[in-house]
Biopython code that builds the backbone (N, CA, C, O; Angstrom):
import numpy as np
from Bio.PDB.StructureBuilder import StructureBuilder

atoms = [
    (1, "MET", "N", (154.804, 218.966, 54.265)),
    (1, "MET", "CA", (154.314, 219.020, 52.861)),
    (1, "MET", "C", (152.925, 219.561, 53.114)),
    (1, "MET", "O", (152.214, 219.214, 54.057)),
    (2, "VAL", "N", (152.617, 220.405, 52.225)),
    (2, "VAL", "CA", (151.197, 221.148, 52.215)),
    (2, "VAL", "C", (150.154, 220.291, 51.573)),
    (2, "VAL", "O", (150.370, 219.707, 50.511)),
    (3, "ARG", "N", (148.951, 220.213, 52.260)),
    (3, "ARG", "CA", (147.871, 219.675, 51.869)),
    (3, "ARG", "C", (146.879, 220.312, 51.322)),
    (3, "ARG", "O", (146.214, 220.996, 52.101)),
    (4, "VAL", "N", (146.499, 220.303, 49.987)),
    (4, "VAL", "CA", (145.505, 221.181, 49.263)),
    (4, "VAL", "C", (144.268, 220.219, 49.007)),
    (4, "VAL", "O", (144.402, 219.116, 48.478)),
    (5, "GLU", "N", (143.092, 220.719, 49.417)),
    (5, "GLU", "CA", (141.838, 219.915, 48.967)),
    (5, "GLU", "C", (141.127, 220.916, 48.152)),
    (5, "GLU", "O", (141.182, 222.127, 48.367)),
    (6, "ILE", "N", (140.364, 220.275, 47.074)),
    (6, "ILE", "CA", (139.560, 221.100, 46.287)),
    (6, "ILE", "C", (138.111, 220.171, 46.079)),
    (6, "ILE", "O", (138.105, 219.002, 45.693)),
    (7, "PHE", "N", (137.108, 220.838, 46.368)),
    (7, "PHE", "CA", (135.766, 220.287, 46.111)),
    (7, "PHE", "C", (135.168, 220.819, 44.847)),
    (7, "PHE", "O", (134.811, 221.996, 44.815)),
    (8, "THR", "N", (135.019, 219.978, 43.713)),
    (8, "THR", "CA", (134.640, 220.462, 42.579)),
    (8, "THR", "C", (133.335, 219.880, 41.943)),
    (8, "THR", "O", (132.665, 219.065, 42.577)),
    (9, "THR", "N", (133.021, 220.240, 40.855)),
    (9, "THR", "CA", (132.075, 219.477, 39.841)),
    (9, "THR", "C", (132.900, 219.417, 38.498)),
    (9, "THR", "O", (133.861, 220.154, 38.279)),
    (10, "PRO", "N", (132.439, 218.487, 37.644)),
    (10, "PRO", "CA", (133.304, 218.512, 36.310)),
    (10, "PRO", "C", (132.965, 219.616, 35.553)),
    (10, "PRO", "O", (133.859, 220.000, 34.799)),
    (11, "TRP", "N", (131.754, 220.341, 35.534)),
    (11, "TRP", "CA", (131.532, 221.325, 34.555)),
    (11, "TRP", "C", (131.853, 222.726, 35.140)),
    (11, "TRP", "O", (131.443, 223.687, 34.489)),
    (12, "CYS", "N", (132.408, 222.917, 36.070)),
    (12, "CYS", "CA", (132.705, 224.206, 36.737)),
    (12, "CYS", "C", (133.712, 224.816, 36.329)),
    (12, "CYS", "O", (134.786, 224.323, 36.674)),
    (13, "SER", "N", (133.752, 226.025, 35.503)),
    (13, "SER", "CA", (134.852, 226.748, 34.816)),
    (13, "SER", "C", (135.831, 227.260, 36.132)),
    (13, "SER", "O", (137.061, 227.228, 36.171)),
    (14, "TYR", "N", (134.953, 227.709, 37.122)),
    (14, "TYR", "CA", (135.798, 228.307, 38.345)),
    (14, "TYR", "C", (136.806, 227.071, 38.961)),
    (14, "TYR", "O", (137.957, 227.256, 39.356)),
    (15, "CYS", "N", (136.148, 225.881, 38.944)),
    (15, "CYS", "CA", (136.941, 224.893, 39.490)),
    (15, "CYS", "C", (138.343, 224.628, 38.464)),
    (15, "CYS", "O", (139.447, 224.320, 38.912)),
    (16, "LEU", "N", (138.056, 224.803, 37.132)),
    (16, "LEU", "CA", (139.074, 224.568, 36.296)),
    (16, "LEU", "C", (140.197, 225.625, 36.522)),
    (16, "LEU", "O", (141.391, 225.329, 36.566)),
    (17, "SER", "N", (139.689, 226.920, 36.666)),
    (17, "SER", "CA", (140.658, 227.893, 36.921)),
    (17, "SER", "C", (141.457, 227.796, 38.347)),
    (17, "SER", "O", (142.619, 228.204, 38.374)),
    (18, "ALA", "N", (140.952, 227.349, 39.341)),
    (18, "ALA", "CA", (141.468, 227.202, 40.476)),
    (18, "ALA", "C", (142.543, 225.983, 40.273)),
    (18, "ALA", "O", (143.660, 226.127, 40.771)),
    (19, "LYS", "N", (142.292, 225.020, 39.693)),
    (19, "LYS", "CA", (143.043, 223.784, 39.554)),
    (19, "LYS", "C", (144.088, 224.208, 38.540)),
    (19, "LYS", "O", (145.191, 223.710, 38.763)),
    (20, "ARG", "N", (144.023, 224.929, 37.578)),
    (20, "ARG", "CA", (144.936, 225.427, 36.666)),
    (20, "ARG", "C", (145.989, 226.174, 37.499)),
    (20, "ARG", "O", (147.149, 225.762, 37.464)),
    (21, "LEU", "N", (145.645, 227.314, 38.295)),
    (21, "LEU", "CA", (146.543, 227.799, 39.076)),
    (21, "LEU", "C", (147.516, 227.106, 40.024)),
    (21, "LEU", "O", (148.710, 227.378, 40.149)),
    (22, "LEU", "N", (146.776, 226.104, 40.717)),
    (22, "LEU", "CA", (147.426, 225.264, 41.575)),
    (22, "LEU", "C", (148.511, 224.508, 40.750)),
    (22, "LEU", "O", (149.681, 224.445, 41.126)),
    (23, "ALA", "N", (148.074, 223.969, 39.665)),
    (23, "ALA", "CA", (149.050, 223.242, 38.689)),
    (23, "ALA", "C", (150.198, 223.914, 38.202)),
    (23, "ALA", "O", (151.313, 223.413, 38.048)),
    (24, "GLN", "N", (149.803, 225.253, 37.934)),
    (24, "GLN", "CA", (151.017, 226.222, 37.465)),
    (24, "GLN", "C", (152.031, 226.376, 38.483)),
    (24, "GLN", "O", (153.213, 226.538, 38.181)),
    (25, "LYS", "N", (151.613, 226.332, 39.690)),
    (25, "LYS", "CA", (152.371, 226.541, 40.928)),
    (25, "LYS", "C", (153.072, 225.145, 41.374)),
    (25, "LYS", "O", (153.728, 225.109, 42.415)),
    (26, "GLY", "N", (152.894, 223.864, 40.458)),
    (26, "GLY", "CA", (153.355, 222.854, 40.928)),
    (26, "GLY", "C", (152.829, 222.246, 42.113)),
    (26, "GLY", "O", (153.586, 221.446, 42.663)),
    (27, "VAL", "N", (151.723, 222.436, 42.626)),
    (27, "VAL", "CA", (151.051, 221.948, 43.741)),
    (27, "VAL", "C", (150.083, 220.748, 43.685)),
    (27, "VAL", "O", (148.990, 220.912, 43.143)),
    (28, "ALA", "N", (150.386, 219.663, 44.162)),
    (28, "ALA", "CA", (149.490, 218.596, 44.126)),
    (28, "ALA", "C", (148.359, 218.859, 44.900)),
    (28, "ALA", "O", (148.507, 219.521, 45.928)),
    (29, "PHE", "N", (147.167, 218.421, 44.554)),
    (29, "PHE", "CA", (145.933, 218.682, 45.273)),
    (29, "PHE", "C", (145.035, 217.298, 45.243)),
    (29, "PHE", "O", (145.095, 216.438, 44.364)),
    (30, "GLU", "N", (144.307, 217.287, 46.246)),
    (30, "GLU", "CA", (143.212, 216.103, 46.466)),
    (30, "GLU", "C", (141.882, 216.906, 45.935)),
    (30, "GLU", "O", (141.467, 217.952, 46.435)),
    (31, "GLU", "N", (141.317, 216.242, 44.868)),
    (31, "GLU", "CA", (140.192, 216.638, 44.383)),
    (31, "GLU", "C", (139.060, 215.767, 44.717)),
    (31, "GLU", "O", (139.229, 214.550, 44.631)),
    (32, "THR", "N", (137.798, 216.292, 45.129)),
    (32, "THR", "CA", (136.702, 215.692, 45.426)),
    (32, "THR", "C", (135.592, 216.280, 44.746)),
    (32, "THR", "O", (135.289, 217.467, 44.863)),
    (33, "ASP", "N", (134.829, 215.239, 43.851)),
    (33, "ASP", "CA", (133.839, 215.641, 42.919)),
    (33, "ASP", "C", (132.662, 215.475, 43.680)),
    (33, "ASP", "O", (132.357, 214.341, 44.052)),
    (34, "VAL", "N", (131.893, 216.539, 43.987)),
    (34, "VAL", "CA", (130.711, 216.513, 44.799)),
    (34, "VAL", "C", (129.390, 216.406, 43.939)),
    (34, "VAL", "O", (128.315, 216.370, 44.539)),
    (35, "SER", "N", (129.419, 216.357, 42.653)),
    (35, "SER", "CA", (128.411, 216.640, 41.801)),
    (35, "SER", "C", (127.314, 215.546, 41.939)),
    (35, "SER", "O", (126.132, 215.807, 41.719)),
    (36, "GLY", "N", (127.741, 214.326, 42.308)),
    (36, "GLY", "CA", (126.510, 213.260, 42.409)),
    (36, "GLY", "C", (126.536, 212.581, 43.795)),
    (36, "GLY", "O", (126.170, 211.412, 43.916)),
    (37, "ASP", "N", (126.908, 213.213, 44.692)),
    (37, "ASP", "CA", (126.864, 212.761, 46.168)),
    (37, "ASP", "C", (126.593, 213.811, 46.966)),
    (37, "ASP", "O", (127.416, 214.683, 47.245)),
    (38, "MET", "N", (125.271, 213.764, 47.420)),
    (38, "MET", "CA", (124.947, 214.858, 48.445)),
    (38, "MET", "C", (125.519, 214.910, 49.818)),
    (38, "MET", "O", (125.627, 215.924, 50.508)),
    (39, "ALA", "N", (125.928, 213.510, 50.184)),
    (39, "ALA", "CA", (126.539, 213.510, 51.380)),
    (39, "ALA", "C", (127.836, 214.196, 51.489)),
    (39, "ALA", "O", (128.097, 214.890, 52.472)),
    (40, "LEU", "N", (128.830, 213.990, 50.308)),
    (40, "LEU", "CA", (129.907, 214.562, 50.118)),
    (40, "LEU", "C", (129.702, 216.191, 50.131)),
    (40, "LEU", "O", (130.516, 216.952, 50.655)),
    (41, "ARG", "N", (128.639, 216.567, 49.556)),
    (41, "ARG", "CA", (128.417, 218.269, 49.186)),
    (41, "ARG", "C", (127.985, 218.602, 50.744)),
    (41, "ARG", "O", (128.372, 219.699, 51.149)),
    (42, "ARG", "N", (127.347, 217.915, 51.525)),
    (42, "ARG", "CA", (127.013, 218.442, 52.845)),
    (42, "ARG", "C", (128.042, 218.608, 53.722)),
    (42, "ARG", "O", (128.069, 219.545, 54.520)),
    (43, "ALA", "N", (129.072, 217.602, 53.624)),
    (43, "ALA", "CA", (130.383, 217.524, 54.386)),
    (43, "ALA", "C", (131.059, 218.762, 53.976)),
    (43, "ALA", "O", (131.582, 219.500, 54.811)),
    (44, "MET", "N", (131.068, 219.043, 52.564)),
    (44, "MET", "CA", (131.914, 220.317, 52.031)),
    (44, "MET", "C", (131.273, 221.521, 52.647)),
    (44, "MET", "O", (131.997, 222.407, 53.102)),
    (45, "MET", "N", (130.172, 221.605, 52.689)),
    (45, "MET", "CA", (129.338, 222.814, 53.056)),
    (45, "MET", "C", (129.593, 223.026, 54.689)),
    (45, "MET", "O", (129.774, 224.133, 55.197)),
    (46, "GLU", "N", (129.577, 221.908, 55.338)),
    (46, "GLU", "CA", (129.712, 222.124, 56.841)),
    (46, "GLU", "C", (131.111, 222.632, 57.112)),
    (46, "GLU", "O", (131.313, 223.488, 57.974)),
    (47, "ARG", "N", (132.158, 222.062, 56.317)),
    (47, "ARG", "CA", (133.502, 222.510, 56.560)),
    (47, "ARG", "C", (133.680, 223.909, 56.146)),
    (47, "ARG", "O", (134.445, 224.668, 56.741)),
    (48, "ALA", "N", (132.768, 224.356, 54.828)),
    (48, "ALA", "CA", (133.130, 225.690, 54.394)),
    (48, "ALA", "C", (131.997, 226.749, 54.836)),
    (48, "ALA", "O", (131.590, 227.589, 54.033)),
    (49, "ALA", "N", (131.499, 226.664, 56.182)),
    (49, "ALA", "CA", (130.705, 227.305, 56.871)),
    (49, "ALA", "C", (129.477, 227.757, 56.095)),
    (49, "ALA", "O", (129.092, 228.927, 56.071)),
    (50, "GLY", "N", (128.868, 226.707, 55.439)),
    (50, "GLY", "CA", (127.647, 226.846, 54.796)),
    (50, "GLY", "C", (127.856, 227.179, 53.176)),
    (50, "GLY", "O", (126.924, 227.079, 52.378)),
    (51, "ARG", "N", (128.994, 227.523, 52.852)),
    (51, "ARG", "CA", (129.251, 227.574, 51.379)),
    (51, "ARG", "C", (128.872, 226.460, 50.414)),
    (51, "ARG", "O", (129.427, 225.364, 50.485)),
    (52, "HIS", "N", (127.918, 226.734, 49.498)),
    (52, "HIS", "CA", (127.497, 225.489, 48.662)),
    (52, "HIS", "C", (128.125, 225.471, 47.308)),
    (52, "HIS", "O", (128.155, 224.455, 46.614)),
    (53, "THR", "N", (128.638, 226.649, 46.942)),
    (53, "THR", "CA", (129.083, 226.683, 45.598)),
    (53, "THR", "C", (130.538, 226.016, 45.309)),
    (53, "THR", "O", (131.258, 225.842, 46.292)),
    (54, "VAL", "N", (130.900, 225.727, 44.347)),
    (54, "VAL", "CA", (132.310, 225.063, 44.007)),
    (54, "VAL", "C", (132.999, 225.977, 43.101)),
    (54, "VAL", "O", (132.450, 226.714, 42.282)),
    (55, "PRO", "N", (134.423, 225.848, 43.350)),
    (55, "PRO", "CA", (135.223, 225.104, 44.070)),
    (55, "PRO", "C", (135.091, 225.567, 45.570)),
    (55, "PRO", "O", (134.767, 226.722, 45.845)),
    (56, "GLN", "N", (135.351, 224.632, 46.509)),
    (56, "GLN", "CA", (135.632, 225.287, 47.924)),
    (56, "GLN", "C", (137.199, 224.591, 48.222)),
    (56, "GLN", "O", (137.381, 223.379, 48.100)),
    (57, "ILE", "N", (138.098, 225.380, 48.559)),
    (57, "ILE", "CA", (139.437, 225.044, 48.700)),
    (57, "ILE", "C", (139.857, 225.198, 50.231)),
    (57, "ILE", "O", (139.463, 226.083, 50.991)),
    (58, "PHE", "N", (140.778, 224.107, 50.543)),
    (58, "PHE", "CA", (141.207, 224.122, 51.735)),
    (58, "PHE", "C", (142.659, 223.797, 51.738)),
    (58, "PHE", "O", (143.072, 222.814, 51.123)),
    (59, "ILE", "N", (143.605, 224.742, 52.540)),
    (59, "ILE", "CA", (145.096, 224.529, 52.464)),
    (59, "ILE", "C", (145.406, 224.235, 53.954)),
    (59, "ILE", "O", (145.200, 225.016, 54.883)),
    (60, "ASN", "N", (145.955, 222.937, 54.045)),
    (60, "ASN", "CA", (146.324, 222.525, 55.547)),
    (60, "ASN", "C", (145.184, 222.715, 56.515)),
    (60, "ASN", "O", (145.313, 223.212, 57.634)),
    (61, "GLY", "N", (143.941, 222.232, 55.936)),
    (61, "GLY", "CA", (142.673, 222.372, 56.772)),
    (61, "GLY", "C", (141.903, 223.695, 56.861)),
    (61, "GLY", "O", (140.733, 223.798, 57.231)),
    (62, "ARG", "N", (142.647, 224.617, 56.505)),
    (62, "ARG", "CA", (142.149, 225.984, 56.625)),
    (62, "ARG", "C", (141.394, 226.385, 55.191)),
    (62, "ARG", "O", (141.907, 226.208, 54.086)),
    (63, "HIS", "N", (140.105, 226.947, 55.422)),
    (63, "HIS", "CA", (139.216, 227.055, 54.420)),
    (63, "HIS", "C", (139.721, 228.606, 53.736)),
    (63, "HIS", "O", (139.801, 229.686, 54.322)),
    (64, "ILE", "N", (139.991, 228.317, 52.432)),
    (64, "ILE", "CA", (140.479, 229.420, 51.721)),
    (64, "ILE", "C", (139.440, 230.139, 51.048)),
    (64, "ILE", "O", (139.521, 231.358, 50.894)),
    (65, "GLY", "N", (138.329, 229.368, 50.577)),
    (65, "GLY", "CA", (137.307, 229.921, 49.892)),
    (65, "GLY", "C", (137.216, 229.345, 48.487)),
    (65, "GLY", "O", (137.668, 228.214, 48.305)),
    (66, "GLY", "N", (136.621, 230.080, 47.386)),
    (66, "GLY", "CA", (136.580, 229.495, 46.338)),
    (66, "GLY", "C", (137.685, 230.155, 45.168)),
    (66, "GLY", "O", (138.640, 230.819, 45.570)),
    (67, "SER", "N", (137.527, 229.978, 44.088)),
    (67, "SER", "CA", (138.555, 230.389, 42.978)),
    (67, "SER", "C", (138.821, 231.881, 43.071)),
    (67, "SER", "O", (139.962, 232.321, 42.931)),
    (68, "ASP", "N", (137.933, 232.543, 43.272)),
    (68, "ASP", "CA", (138.136, 234.206, 43.369)),
    (68, "ASP", "C", (139.119, 234.267, 44.638)),
    (68, "ASP", "O", (140.170, 234.907, 44.596)),
    (69, "GLU", "N", (138.710, 233.575, 45.734)),
    (69, "GLU", "CA", (139.628, 234.005, 46.933)),
    (69, "GLU", "C", (141.053, 233.492, 46.597)),
    (69, "GLU", "O", (142.048, 234.187, 46.800)),
    (70, "LEU", "N", (141.105, 232.232, 46.068)),
    (70, "LEU", "CA", (142.423, 231.622, 45.699)),
    (70, "LEU", "C", (143.248, 232.625, 44.810)),
    (70, "LEU", "O", (144.442, 232.801, 45.052)),
    (71, "HIS", "N", (142.575, 233.324, 43.718)),
    (71, "HIS", "CA", (143.351, 233.999, 42.937)),
    (71, "HIS", "C", (143.706, 235.539, 43.606)),
    (71, "HIS", "O", (144.652, 236.247, 43.261)),
    (72, "ALA", "N", (142.776, 235.834, 44.567)),
    (72, "ALA", "CA", (143.166, 237.156, 45.203)),
    (72, "ALA", "C", (144.354, 236.961, 46.152)),
    (72, "ALA", "O", (145.199, 237.845, 46.301)),
    (73, "LEU", "N", (144.397, 235.831, 46.763)),
    (73, "LEU", "CA", (145.583, 235.613, 47.579)),
    (73, "LEU", "C", (146.830, 235.547, 46.641)),
    (73, "LEU", "O", (147.867, 236.031, 47.096)),
    (74, "ASP", "N", (146.857, 235.053, 45.495)),
    (74, "ASP", "CA", (148.119, 234.939, 44.575)),
    (74, "ASP", "C", (148.271, 236.191, 44.345)),
    (74, "ASP", "O", (149.345, 236.637, 44.748)),
    (75, "ARG", "N", (147.368, 237.148, 43.686)),
    (75, "ARG", "CA", (147.546, 238.451, 43.337)),
    (75, "ARG", "C", (148.294, 239.251, 44.675)),
    (75, "ARG", "O", (149.263, 239.967, 44.421)),
    (76, "ALA", "N", (147.874, 239.128, 45.956)),
    (76, "ALA", "CA", (148.414, 239.703, 47.001)),
    (76, "ALA", "C", (149.701, 239.148, 47.394)),
    (76, "ALA", "O", (150.251, 239.738, 48.324)),
    (77, "GLY", "N", (150.273, 238.199, 46.921)),
    (77, "GLY", "CA", (151.306, 237.518, 47.214)),
    (77, "GLY", "C", (151.284, 236.785, 48.411)),
    (77, "GLY", "O", (152.305, 236.557, 49.061)),
    (78, "LYS", "N", (150.122, 236.394, 48.739)),
    (78, "LYS", "CA", (149.880, 235.687, 50.135)),
    (78, "LYS", "C", (149.851, 233.964, 49.892)),
    (78, "LYS", "O", (150.166, 233.165, 50.773)),
    (79, "LEU", "N", (149.432, 233.605, 48.595)),
    (79, "LEU", "CA", (149.333, 232.188, 48.348)),
    (79, "LEU", "C", (150.548, 231.326, 48.532)),
    (79, "LEU", "O", (150.528, 230.292, 49.199)),
    (80, "ASP", "N", (151.645, 231.809, 47.893)),
    (80, "ASP", "CA", (152.941, 231.050, 47.954)),
    (80, "ASP", "C", (153.467, 230.853, 49.307)),
    (80, "ASP", "O", (154.107, 229.810, 49.442)),
    (81, "PRO", "N", (153.366, 231.522, 50.237)),
    (81, "PRO", "CA", (153.689, 231.441, 51.646)),
    (81, "PRO", "C", (152.633, 230.233, 52.177)),
    (81, "PRO", "O", (153.102, 229.302, 52.832)),
    (82, "LEU", "N", (151.506, 230.272, 51.937)),
    (82, "LEU", "CA", (150.496, 229.378, 52.615)),
    (82, "LEU", "C", (150.871, 228.072, 51.915)),
    (82, "LEU", "O", (150.844, 227.057, 52.611)),
    (83, "LEU", "N", (151.256, 227.952, 50.482)),
    (83, "LEU", "CA", (151.669, 226.678, 49.822)),
    (83, "LEU", "C", (153.093, 226.001, 50.399)),
    (83, "LEU", "O", (153.386, 224.806, 50.351)),
    (84, "ALA", "N", (153.817, 226.985, 50.902)),
    (84, "ALA", "CA", (155.095, 226.512, 51.240)),
    (84, "ALA", "C", (155.249, 226.104, 52.620)),
    (84, "ALA", "O", (156.282, 225.603, 53.066)),
    (85, "ALA", "N", (154.217, 226.326, 53.272)),
    (85, "ALA", "CA", (154.092, 226.080, 54.955)),
    (85, "ALA", "C", (154.315, 224.435, 54.924)),
    (85, "ALA", "O", (154.303, 223.791, 55.973)),
]
sb = StructureBuilder()
sb.init_structure("model")
sb.init_model(0)
sb.init_chain("A")
sb.init_seg("    ")
for serial, (resi, resn, name, xyz) in enumerate(atoms, 1):
    if name == "N":
        sb.init_residue(resn, " ", resi, " ")
    sb.init_atom(name, np.array(xyz, "f"), 0.0, 1.0, " ", f" {name:<3s}", serial, name[0])
structure = sb.get_structure()
């Protein structure tokens, strides 16, 4: 089963867009709100090679990037194979 992790904040429209795409594909995901916890945000940044913006998305431990990268993978036909792994 695929493991999808998404680091978000409640007011982020890009986070909503990424979660909507995943939901449309019927994919369950683990969401971590980093808005009020600097330790969680630092952990996210460490895993995401220093990227501090949200969302940061990981599929089976692999850093995908943010919403733009997630949607680009979908447009290129590369997201579904990752989600099926």
